[in-house]
N, C-alpha and C positions, 0 to 999 in steps of 0.2 A: 676044524680048519686051522692050519698054521699060517703065521705071517712072517714076512722077511723085510729086510731093508736094503733095497738096491741103491747104488750110488746116484742114480738119476732122481730118486724121490725128493731129496732136499731141493733140487733144482725145480722139479714140478711144483712143489709146495710154494717156493718163492714166486714162480710165475703165476700160480693161482692167486696168491695174496696181492701181487701187483695188479693183475687183471681184475680181480674183484674190487680193489680200491678204485681203479679207473672206471669200472662199471658204476659204482656208487656216485663217483664224481660226475660222470656223464648223465646219470639220472637226475642229479641235482641241477646240472646245467640245463637239462631238458625241461625241467620244471620252471627254472628261473628265466632262461633266455629265450624260450620259445620252442615249439614243437616242429622243428625243421626236419624234412625227410632225410637229410644227410646225417643228422644226429641220431635219428631213429635207426638208420642202417648201422651206424657205429655201435649203438647200444646192443642191437641184435648180434653183431659181430663179437662183442665182448662177452655176451652171454654164451655164445657157442664155444668160445675159447675156454671159459670157465668150466663148462660141462666137459669139454675135452680133457682139461687138466685133471678134473676129478676122476674121469675114466682112466687116464694114464696112471694116476696114483693108485687107483683100485687094482689095476692089473699088475702093478709093480710090487705090491705088498702081499698079494695072495700067492698061493702055490698050487692051486687047483687048476689043472690044465684046461678043463672044460670052461671054467669061468673066465680064464685069461683069453681063451679063444673067442667067447661071446663078446668080451670087452673090445677085442680088436675088430670084430665084425661091426659092432655098433659105431665105433669111431670111423671106420672107413666108409660105411654105408650111409650113416646119418650126419655125422659131425663134419667130415671133410666137405661134402657138398653144401652143408649149411654155411660153412665159412666161405666157399666159393660164391654162393648166391648172395651172401651178405656183402661181399666185395663188389659184386656186380651191381647190387642195389646202390651202394655208396657211390660207385663210379658214375652211374647214370644220373643220379640226382645232383651230385656235386658239379658235374660238367654241364648240367642244364638239359639233359635228355630225359626229362621226366615223363614224356609221353610213352616211353618204353616200360615204365613202371606202372603196370595196370593188373587187373585181375586175371587177364589171359596169360601174361608172362608168369605171374605168381602161380597160376594153376599148372602151367607146364613144369615149373620147378618142383612144386609139391608132388605132382604126378610122377615125375622122374624118381624122386627119393622114395615115394611110396611103392612104386613098381619094383625097384631094386630091392627094397626091404622085404617085400613079399617073396621075391625070388630067393633071397638068402635064407629066409625062414623055412621055405620048402626044401632048399638045398644048402645047408650050412657050409659046405665045402665049395660053393660056387666061386667065391673070391679067394679064400685062403685054405690051405691044407695043413693040418697040424701034424708035425713029425715027433711030438713028444717033448718032454722037458730036457733041457741041457743044463749042466752045472757050470757056473762061472765064478771067478774070484778064487781066493780073496784078493783085495786090492786096497792100497793105502793112498788116500787123497788128502792133501793138506794136513797131514798128521792124523787123519781119521782112518781107521782100518775097518773096512767092510768085509765081513765073513762071507763064506760061500753063499750064493743065491742061485735060484733056478730061473731060467727064461724059456719061453716056449719057442721051439724051432718051427718056423713057418715057411711054406712054399707059396709063392705068388702065382695064382692061376691066370690064364689068359683073360678071363672075364674081369679080373681085378685090374689088369693092365689096360684093358679097353675102357673100363669105367674111369680109371685115373686119367686116361688120355682125354676123355670128355671133360673131366674136372679141370685139367690143365688148360683146355681150350677156353673154358669159361673164364678162368683166371687171366689167361693171356688176353682175351677180349677186354676184360676190365682194365688190365694194364695199358692196353693200346688206347682205350678211351681217355684214361687219365693222362697218359703221356702226351697225346695230341692236345689235350686241353692245356697242359703245362707249357708246351712249346708255343701254342698260339698266344698264351697270356703270360709269357715268361717275364715281361716287363712289369707286371702288376703283382707278382707272387714272390714271396721270399724264396731265396735259394734253399734255405733250410726246409721250407715247406715241400719243395720239389724232392729233395733228398729223402725226407721222412716218408713221403708218399711212395716213392720208388722202393724204399726198403720194406715198407709195410706190405706192399702188393707182391713184391718179388720173393719175400722170405719163404713162404710156404711152397710155392711151385719150385723154387730153387732147391730146397732140401728134398722134396719129393722126386725131383728129377734125378738126384743122386741115388735115391732109393730105387727109382724105376729102372735105371740102367745098370744097377747092381754094384755101384761103388760103395754104397752103404748096405750092410746086411739088414734084413727085416728086424732082427732082434735089437739092432742099434738104430731104431727109428727116431730121428731127431725132429720129426714133425711136431712133437710136443713143444720143443724149444722154439721152433720157428713160429708157432702160434703166439708165443709170448713176445717174440720180436715184433710180430705184426701189431699186437696190441699196444706195445710201448711206442712204436714208430707212429702209428696213427694218433695216439694220445699227444705226442710231441707236436705233430702237425696241427692238431685241432686246438689244443689248449695252450701250448707255448707260442705258436705262431699265429694264433687267432684265425685258423684256416676257415672256419665256417662263419665267423662273425663279421669279418670286414671285407676281405679281399674279393670273394665272389659277389658280394652284394654291391660293393661300391665300384667294382672294376669298370662297368660300362659307363657310369657317371664320370669316372676319371678320364677314360679314353675320349669321350665326347667333348672334353673341354681342354684339350692339350694346348690350345693356342695361348691360354693365359696360365699363370702360375696356379697350380692346383695341388693341394696337400690333403691327404687322407689320414685321419687320426683314429685310434681305437678308443674304447670307452674309458681308458686310463690316461687319455691325452698324450699318447705316444705316437710318433710318426710311423704310420704303417707303409705309406707309399706317397710319392710325389713325382711330378714330371720334371724334366730338365730345366724348364723355365723357372720353376720354384727353387730348385737347387742353385741355379745361377744367381737368382735374385738375392738370396740370403747368404750366398757363399758357403753352402753346406759342406761339411767334411765328408770323407769317404764313408765313414761309419755312421751316416745320418739315420739309417733305419733303426728305429727303436728309441730315437732321441726324444726327450721331453719336449713338448710343444713350446714351452717357454724358452728353452735353449735354442730351438730351431728358428723361432721368430725373434730372436734377441735383437737384430738390427732395427726392429720396429718399436715404436713407443707403446708400452702398455698393451700387448696383444692378448692378454688373458681372456678378455671378454669375447674374443673371436670364437673360442672353442668351448666356452662354458655356457653360452647362450646362442640360440639360432637368431639370425637376423642379418641386416645389411648396414653398411656404414662406409665411412671414408677414413683414410689414414695417409700419413706423409712419411716418406723415407728420405733421409738426408744422406747424400753421397758426395764427398769431396766438395762441400759447399753448395751442391745443387739439390734442389728438392724435387722428388718425384711423387706424384699423387696417384692413389689407388682407391678403387671401391672394393669393399669386402663383402662377400656373400658366404655366410656360414649356414649350412643346412645339416640336419641330422641324417645319419645313415641308419635305416631301419631294416630289420629282417622281415620275413613273411608274416610274422605275428605282430608287426608294428612295434617291436621292442627296439629301442635305440642301442646300436652296437658301435657307434663311432660318430665322427663328424667330418664333413667334406667342406673344405675352405677353398674358395676361388677368389683370386685377386685380379682385378682388371685395371690396367694403367690408364689414367685419364689426365696425364700431365698436359698433353696438347689441348685437351678440352678446357682445362682450367686456364691455360694461356689464352685461348680464344675468348673465354668468358671475361678475363681481365681486359683484353683488347676491346671487347664489346662495351664494357662499362666505361672505358676511356672514351670510346666513340660517342656514347650516350652523353657523357659529360660535355664533350665538344658540341654536340647538338643542342644541349641545354644552353650552352654559352652563345651559340648562334641564334637560338630563339630569343635570348635576352637582347642581343644586338638588334635583331629584326624588330622586336617589340618596342624598344626604346629609341635606339639611335636613328632608325629609319623613319619610324612613325612620327617622331617629334618634328623634323623638318617638313614632313608631308603635311602635318597639321598646320604649320606656319604657312605653307604654300596655299593650302585650301582657304585659310582665313584671309590672306592677302588678296586671293583671287575673288573671294566673295565681296570684299570691299571695292575692288576694281569694278565688279559687276554693278554695284550700286552707282558708281560714278560714270560708267560707260556701258551702254547697252550694245554689246557686240556679239556676233555669232561665234567669233574666235574664242571669247571667254567661255561660252557654253561648251565648246569642244574641249577646251582645256580642263573644265570641270569634269567632263566625262572621263578624260584621260587620268586625272588625279583619282577619281572614284575607282577606275579600273586598277590603278596602281595600289590603292588601299585594299581592294579585293585580293590582288596577287600577294600582298604582304600577309594578309590573313591566311591565305592558302599555304604560303610557304611556311608560316609559323605552325600551322596545323600539320603539315608534312613532316617538319622537324620533330614534332612531338609524337605523331602516330607511327613513325618508322622505328621507334624504340620497341624493344621486346615487351611482352606483357607477362609480368611475373605472377600476378594473382588475378583470379577471376572470382565471380560470385554468381549465385543463381539470379537470373534476370528474366522477368516475364516478357516473352517475345511480343505478345500483342500490346502490352502496356508500353513497351519501348517504341513500337511502331507508331502508336497514336501520339505519344509524347513528342517524338521527333517531328511529327506533322505540324504540331503547334509552333515549333521553332522555325519552320521552313517558310520560304517566300514562294508560296504556291497559290496565289490568288486565283479564284474561280475553278480550281481543280478539286477533284473528289477522291477521298481515300476509302477503300474497302478492305477490311481485315477479315479473312475467311477461316479463322481457326479460333478455338476457345482460349479464354484468358489463362487457363491452367497450365498451358505449355510454358516451360521455363528451360533456359539453356545456361551453360557456363560461359560467361563473357565479362569483359570490362564494360560496364554499363555506359559510361560516357563515350567510349569509342564506338560502341554499338549504335548509340544515338547519332553519332557523326556519320556512320554508314548510311543509315536511313535518310538523314537530312540531305546528304550529297546525292543519293539516288533519286529522292523526290525532286531536288533542284534540277537534276539532269533531265528528268521527264518534263518538267515545266519549261525549261529553257530551250529545249530542242524540238518543241512542237508549237506551232503557231496558235492552235486553238486549245482551250482548256481540256485537259485529259483526265481520265479516271485511272488512278493508281491502285493496284491490287497487291496486297501482301498475303502470301499463303505459305504452307509448309509442303515439303516434298516427302512422299511416303505417307504413313498414317499419322495419327495425332501424337504418337510417341516419337516422331522423327526417325522412324526406322521403316525399311521396306521389307516386303515378304522374302525377297531373294538375298537379304543381308547386305545389300549395297549401301554405301554411305549416302546419307540424306541430309536435308537441312531446310532452308526456306528460300523464298524468291520474292522479288519486287518487279512487277510488270506494269506496263501501261498500254493504252489503246491508241498510241500515236502512230507516227510514220515508221518507227522501227529503225534499226541500224543495218546498213548494208553488210553482207557477209564478208566482203573484202576489207571492211573497216573494223571488224570485231576484235582483231588482235591489237590494233593500234589505239583503241579508245582508252586503254589503261595506261598509255604512255604519258609522261609528264609533258604538259604544253600542248597536247593534242586537243583541238576543239573544232566543232563544226558550227558553233553559234557565234554571231558577232558580239563582241564584248566579253566573251567567256575567257577565263584564265587558262583553261586546259588542265587544271590540277584536281578537279573534283573527283573523277573516277580513279586517278592515280592515288589519291588519298584513300579512297575506298579499298583499293587493292592492298595498300600498305597495312591498313588496319586488319583486313581479312587475313593476310599472311602472318601478321604478328600474333594472331589467335591460333595459327596452325590450320586455318580453313583454306578453301579454294573458291574462286569465283569464275564464272563463265557467263557469256551473253548469248542469247538465242532469240528466236521470234516468239512472241506471246501468242496466245490463242486469239487475241483481238487484233493481231496484225502489227502491234507495236514491239517494243523491246522488252526482254525478260532477262533479269540478272538473277542467276541461281548461285547461292552460296551453300557449299556442302562441307562436310567434315565437322559440323558442330556437334558438341557433346550435350545431349539432353540431361536435365536434372532428374535423377531417379526419384521414385516416390518416397523412399526412405531417407532422401537427402533434404527434403523440404521441411 
């Protein structure tokens, strides 16, 4: 057997070396970054191209027509459809249509290749007809002279054209799938990604179309070169533009949070994508894509921690003397094998919230000041009046003095209630685990509930998150309300809503209740009982239940009144958070 050197051989060797290098790099990435279906398809694609280039080199350096003919048949029957199916595999997995990649579709593909291969083995001239060798050359390219070489003159049979048409349809379908995906997600994918994918998918069918219509003769088959173009284009999209690592994985996360500034980084802390809100916030340049995260977030103080560790925090951005406050949420982007491939950073502006918090603190300071005035400036003259009236009572026994004493006593109660309201209307910053039964019984000892009875119908183990002092105030005021608004001594019951864990079977919010067996509260009055100054008892200040509602609201709870099972009033407090077993 004699050998020859055709001008195309160096090109085939170069393509083989590039494709083999990409195959090794892809296998390394497959091992390190995760076994994704897209990368699997790409590896199979590179393997097919490597085998094709080896076949092309073989049939180009030999001069035996029978072997050249067999090599062409192998390429057309096995390797071209292998490339087409690899492209289809990649397109379906990359675009999320993984349901189509199953054993049935794989079976159809293998059956098609196997059936055609058997037919060609039985009839070698089914696809191509050999017309013998033709001599070509010599030719000089870049100063290198290639002597005469022989090439096999081939005639394309109708079966070849029909089979190639089928292959083109598979490739066209793959292209349509990818193009639709790119158009749908053009805001989240590099322009370079789109171009590389388009070139990679279109190279082989483009060249084969020229061959199919007769523009290129069979002996000048550039399919070998187009395979190399496909390999390089896909490699650029996958490894240069991080096609499989970040964009498809993080795209949905990015789209779902477009209201806030959102930035996507790759595993080298480069900006892969971001929404307009993020670009406007930092004043990003036109070439922001691929910027280092430190440069992109330069307007913010010390942003390095945002993309080196996952977590949440707050930051401040100063603009023209004005401060803007943001919360930061940084979460890793992971592929299907839980390998981190980037970072997703979301900023949410809380400038108005911070302003409200400052305003609330100022209001609380004013309330503290008011409480101080009530406690000192009003109570002092009241004490003087009570003392003088007591002396007057010793000197003169008068019914008017008795009424005046009652009025001063009521005024003292109102001052106490006003002072309590000023303090309880403030927000509750910290809570602690509080035993609910213990708090209910302790508050009973502080209350003026002579001749009344308390029943607590749940175990001591139940605890809730609450401010203990304010929770005691709730119980005291509800006990006092039951005692004051019923003429005869009443039985007060404290129980929990739902089960002993303060949860209900249907998942609804639950809590606890305080009820009595008195006369109850009319349905028409139940909305008004929580208003400041409302009272149905003589001598009452009307602030007791208003204070209860303020404390309940400050905890984030809710309160409602209804009839008890004994015919009296029942106050239900819901939305409380029980203490879990592992918190005790």
